[in-house]
C-alpha beads as a LAMMPS data file, in Angstrom:
LAMMPS data file: protein, C-alpha beads

122 atoms
121 bonds

1 atom types
1 bond types

-500.0 500.0 xlo xhi
-500.0 500.0 ylo yhi
-500.0 500.0 zlo zhi

Masses

1 110.0

Atoms # bond

1 1 1 -0.140 -0.165 0.101
2 1 1 1.240 3.579 -1.012
3 1 1 -0.096 6.440 1.334
4 1 1 0.055 9.694 0.058
5 1 1 -0.066 12.593 2.714
6 1 1 0.962 15.959 3.513
7 1 1 3.883 16.420 5.568
8 1 1 2.373 18.302 8.391
9 1 1 -0.180 15.719 9.276
10 1 1 -0.325 14.182 12.119
11 1 1 -3.484 12.072 12.455
12 1 1 -2.288 10.841 8.889
13 1 1 0.620 9.076 10.799
14 1 1 -2.054 7.609 12.951
15 1 1 -3.660 6.206 10.256
16 1 1 -0.519 4.793 8.952
17 1 1 0.301 3.310 12.511
18 1 1 -3.094 1.634 12.738
19 1 1 -2.682 0.010 8.582
20 1 1 0.968 -1.350 9.776
21 1 1 -0.315 -2.711 13.457
22 1 1 -2.927 -4.416 11.474
23 1 1 -0.321 -6.012 9.487
24 1 1 -0.188 -3.917 5.911
25 1 1 3.094 -2.767 4.527
26 1 1 2.794 0.926 3.996
27 1 1 5.075 3.454 2.186
28 1 1 4.718 7.050 2.718
29 1 1 4.720 9.679 -0.080
30 1 1 4.490 12.788 0.923
31 1 1 2.974 15.916 -1.201
32 1 1 2.397 19.332 -0.798
33 1 1 -1.210 18.891 -2.460
34 1 1 -3.319 15.846 -2.742
35 1 1 -5.727 17.306 -4.745
36 1 1 -4.087 15.611 -7.830
37 1 1 -3.535 12.320 -6.407
38 1 1 -7.149 12.258 -5.933
39 1 1 -8.244 13.178 -9.457
40 1 1 -5.636 10.385 -10.471
41 1 1 -7.475 7.438 -8.777
42 1 1 -11.094 8.692 -9.028
43 1 1 -11.984 10.193 -5.830
44 1 1 -14.120 13.071 -6.048
45 1 1 -13.006 16.299 -3.894
46 1 1 -16.420 15.674 -2.086
47 1 1 -15.415 12.672 -0.509
48 1 1 -11.898 13.794 0.626
49 1 1 -10.235 12.982 3.490
50 1 1 -6.933 14.221 4.745
51 1 1 -4.777 11.302 2.961
52 1 1 -4.945 9.044 -0.099
53 1 1 -3.788 5.523 -0.231
54 1 1 -3.842 3.168 -3.214
55 1 1 -3.806 -0.630 -2.780
56 1 1 -4.362 -3.093 -5.626
57 1 1 -6.951 -1.374 -7.936
58 1 1 -8.390 0.744 -4.945
59 1 1 -7.692 4.204 -3.309
60 1 1 -8.566 4.117 -0.061
61 1 1 -9.592 8.266 1.008
62 1 1 -9.173 9.196 4.347
63 1 1 -9.292 7.477 7.884
64 1 1 -10.842 3.792 6.789
65 1 1 -10.263 1.197 9.311
66 1 1 -8.359 -1.623 8.487
67 1 1 -11.135 -4.128 8.404
68 1 1 -12.639 -2.436 5.795
69 1 1 -9.630 -2.196 3.688
70 1 1 -9.563 -5.858 4.225
71 1 1 -12.964 -6.712 3.209
72 1 1 -12.406 -4.223 0.109
73 1 1 -9.781 -6.370 -1.261
74 1 1 -11.655 -9.897 0.037
75 1 1 -14.745 -9.369 -1.960
76 1 1 -13.458 -6.829 -4.738
77 1 1 -16.568 -4.896 -5.738
78 1 1 -16.561 -2.789 -8.795
79 1 1 -15.899 0.626 -7.324
80 1 1 -12.361 2.919 -7.527
81 1 1 -12.301 3.753 -3.992
82 1 1 -13.293 3.371 -0.421
83 1 1 -13.729 6.607 1.519
84 1 1 -14.181 8.129 5.110
85 1 1 -14.977 11.761 4.191
86 1 1 -13.586 14.210 6.223
87 1 1 -11.880 13.704 9.488
88 1 1 -14.144 11.752 11.560
89 1 1 -13.555 11.659 15.627
90 1 1 -12.972 8.223 16.936
91 1 1 -11.862 6.706 13.154
92 1 1 -8.162 5.449 13.232
93 1 1 -5.765 7.914 13.677
94 1 1 -8.354 10.294 15.180
95 1 1 -9.117 8.900 18.322
96 1 1 -7.800 11.877 20.381
97 1 1 -10.804 13.736 19.168
98 1 1 -13.497 11.943 20.595
99 1 1 -15.800 9.211 19.125
100 1 1 -18.766 9.855 16.822
101 1 1 -20.423 7.531 14.478
102 1 1 -19.321 7.830 10.746
103 1 1 -19.517 5.448 7.352
104 1 1 -16.976 4.411 5.153
105 1 1 -18.435 4.970 1.323
106 1 1 -17.598 2.844 -1.963
107 1 1 -17.419 4.819 -4.852
108 1 1 -17.759 3.783 -8.052
109 1 1 -16.414 5.120 -11.809
110 1 1 -19.220 7.467 -11.903
111 1 1 -18.365 9.376 -8.417
112 1 1 -21.473 7.569 -6.710
113 1 1 -21.154 6.441 -3.382
114 1 1 -22.836 3.625 -1.163
115 1 1 -22.421 2.764 2.324
116 1 1 -19.884 0.226 2.960
117 1 1 -19.370 0.226 6.658
118 1 1 -20.620 1.581 9.848
119 1 1 -18.495 2.540 12.485
120 1 1 -18.887 3.942 16.331
121 1 1 -22.372 3.367 16.429
122 1 1 -23.369 4.847 12.901

Bonds

1 1 1 2
2 1 2 3
3 1 3 4
4 1 4 5
5 1 5 6
6 1 6 7
7 1 7 8
8 1 8 9
9 1 9 10
10 1 10 11
11 1 11 12
12 1 12 13
13 1 13 14
14 1 14 15
15 1 15 16
16 1 16 17
17 1 17 18
18 1 18 19
19 1 19 20
20 1 20 21
21 1 21 22
22 1 22 23
23 1 23 24
24 1 24 25
25 1 25 26
26 1 26 27
27 1 27 28
28 1 28 29
29 1 29 30
30 1 30 31
31 1 31 32
32 1 32 33
33 1 33 34
34 1 34 35
35 1 35 36
36 1 36 37
37 1 37 38
38 1 38 39
39 1 39 40
40 1 40 41
41 1 41 42
42 1 42 43
43 1 43 44
44 1 44 45
45 1 45 46
46 1 46 47
47 1 47 48
48 1 48 49
49 1 49 50
50 1 50 51
51 1 51 52
52 1 52 53
53 1 53 54
54 1 54 55
55 1 55 56
56 1 56 57
57 1 57 58
58 1 58 59
59 1 59 60
60 1 60 61
61 1 61 62
62 1 62 63
63 1 63 64
64 1 64 65
65 1 65 66
66 1 66 67
67 1 67 68
68 1 68 69
69 1 69 70
70 1 70 71
71 1 71 72
72 1 72 73
73 1 73 74
74 1 74 75
75 1 75 76
76 1 76 77
77 1 77 78
78 1 78 79
79 1 79 80
80 1 80 81
81 1 81 82
82 1 82 83
83 1 83 84
84 1 84 85
85 1 85 86
86 1 86 87
87 1 87 88
88 1 88 89
89 1 89 90
90 1 90 91
91 1 91 92
92 1 92 93
93 1 93 94
94 1 94 95
95 1 95 96
96 1 96 97
97 1 97 98
98 1 98 99
99 1 99 100
100 1 100 101
101 1 101 102
102 1 102 103
103 1 103 104
104 1 104 105
105 1 105 106
106 1 106 107
107 1 107 108
108 1 108 109
109 1 109 110
110 1 110 111
111 1 111 112
112 1 112 113
113 1 113 114
114 1 114 115
115 1 115 116
116 1 116 117
117 1 117 118
118 1 118 119
119 1 119 120
120 1 120 121
121 1 121 122
């Protein structure tokens, strides 16, 4: 997995640590602007998080839990990305911000999203 992040984002480092703790090998690439990375992998800006990872044929946008990434690769749905838009409190890497319900979204080639996972009571 390759994770693209800005140099100043600590919560992205927390997400990378979460993924590594779950057994993933993560290469980190720092970029000043992640919009071109999202565009390259088909993630519409409206689903943006604070980092974009690429694993297999998919982009993983934002603080998506490792269990959802594993399920994505196991099920291999017709999609371009899995996203946890924004920076939901209580998501991997955002634990210090409290806890809020959030969903992960499966994004198709047209940029449409459906709920993939529910977390923290969502």
